[in-house]
N, C-alpha and C positions, 0 to 999 in steps of 0.2 A: 503493501501499500503505500502510497505517496505521503509526503509528508506533509502537505495540506490536508489530507483525509486523518491525520492523527489529531484534529484538535476538535473531531468528533466524539460526544460521550451522550447518548440515549440506547434505547433499546425500543427500538418497533420492530411494531410485525404487520405484516401488509395481505390484506387477499384480492386476488385478480378475481377481476369479473371479464367476461365475456361480453361486450356491445356486437349484437351480430342477429344473423336467426334463429340463434339457440342464446337464451337471458345468460342463463350457470350452469357451469359444467366442473362433475368432478374432478377431484385435484388429482393430478399426475405427479407430481415432480414439486422437487425444494431445492431451493439453493441459500446458501446461508457467505457471509459478509463479515469477517472479524475487521476490528479496527479497537486501538488505543483510545482512551480521552488524555487531557490535558490532563488531568488529577489522575490517572492510571486506570480509568474503569473502563472494563470490555464493552464492547460496546458489539451485538447482534445483530442483524439484519436479516430475518429467515423472512423468505419469498415463495409463498404458493403459488403455481400456476399451471395451465392448464396450452395447448397449442394446437386444437385437431380442425378449428377450422382458421380463415382468417381473416380479423375482426381489428377493427380497436378495442380497446386493453384498457381500461381505468383500475387505477393500485389508490386502494383508501387504507387508512389505518391511524395513528397516531401515535408520535412521539412519546418516552415513559423519559424526561431526566429524572436520574439518581442521580449525583456526583460523589457521595459517600458512597458509593454501594459495591458489591463485588459483580461481574457477570450475572449473578442471581439472581441482583437486584434485592439481595441482603444486606446489611451489616455484616461485619464480624462477630458480632455476638448471636446472629442468624435470624432477627428480629427484620420485614420488610424497612426499609428506608421511606421516607416522604418524596412524592412525586409530583408532576406536574404534566397533564396533557398536554399535549403543542399538536395541533389537530395537523396533518400533512395531505397531502394529496400530490397523483399525476393522472396526465393522462396523454397518450399515442396520438398523434394526427388520425383523421379521417382515413379509412382503409378504401380506396377506390373502391366500386363495385361492392361493397357492403352492403350485404341489404339491412333496409333501416329499419328500427325496433316498433312493433306495435303490437297490440293487444288487440284482438277477434271484438269486432264490430266496432272501434274505434277509429280516427283517422292516425298516420302516422308520429310517431313522436316526435318534438321537437326540441323539445328542452332535455339540457346539458345538467348531467351532476358538475357539481360544484363550480358554477355558473348563476349570473340571476337568470327571473324573470318577471314577469309582470300579467294582468288579469289583464282582459283585451274582451271581453264579452259584455260592456254595458252594464252587467250584472255582477251582483259583487261575489263572487266565489269564496263555496264555506269551505275553510280551515278545520281538518277531522281531525280526532282522537288518534284512529288509525283509516286502514284504506277501506271503508265501507259508508256505505247512505245510515246505517243501522247504527254508527258512532256518533259521541257525543260530539256536537259542535262547538269547536275551540272560537274559532273568532269570524267575522265576514268581512273578505280582501275587496275592499273598493276595487270600483274599474281603474285599472290604472297601477292602484299599489302595486308594489314593489317585492320583490323574496328571493330566497336565494334554497337553490337546488341542491338538496341533501342528498339524498337516494331513488330509486325509483327508473324506470315504473314499474308499479307493481299491477297487474290489472286482477279487478274485480267487479261482477254485475254490469258489465259491459263501459266501463270506464278506465282508463290510465291514469292510476290515481301514483300522485311521485311525495315526498317525504321533504317538506320544505322547514326554510325558519319567515316566518313572518317575524318582525320588530319582535325579536327573541322568544317569537313563542312560535315551538317546533308540534310540526303536524303535517297531516296529508290532506290532499288538495288532489282533484281531478281535472285531465287536462282538455281530456274532449269527452266527448258523443260520437256516434256514425256519423255526423255528416258539418261539425262545429268545433273549432276551435273555443277556451273560454281564459287560454291563458300561452303566453308567447316567451319565447327565450329574447333576455336583451341583449342585443348584438356589440 
């Protein structure tokens, strides 16, 4: 490892998710990288992936900083150290000719994880506790209100549901039905 990488001091796990014709694949392989931080703590990066089709890949996870711990995240007395979760993400470029992601009886999904979106339908979009119309409503998002896309889509009840952060409130909102988009990505 280069000296530049020696300054890394974190423990991270990533989950690879294939975006394309198939939403999630089983885990087929793993890779691990070890580095030493400036306080002599071991850093492990473990990535689980599959590569059975050509599609864009999204990596999500969190870096957990534990500057006074060993590689297992424990102090010398075996107790877990305090840590801070720092969100991380990486998205590869779009792969030409990859099939668009869509749910049955909905329009092709346009939202992108780790990007902003906004309500466009002229009618407020509901922010729900989970990806179902039976779920408790957390908030109404008025037209042109903006949100941050966290994950999705989840296909349920004829809707493409996305988990979003709207003004610090995390919940699920529907992107589209069979003939109309209610939200759009912000370029």
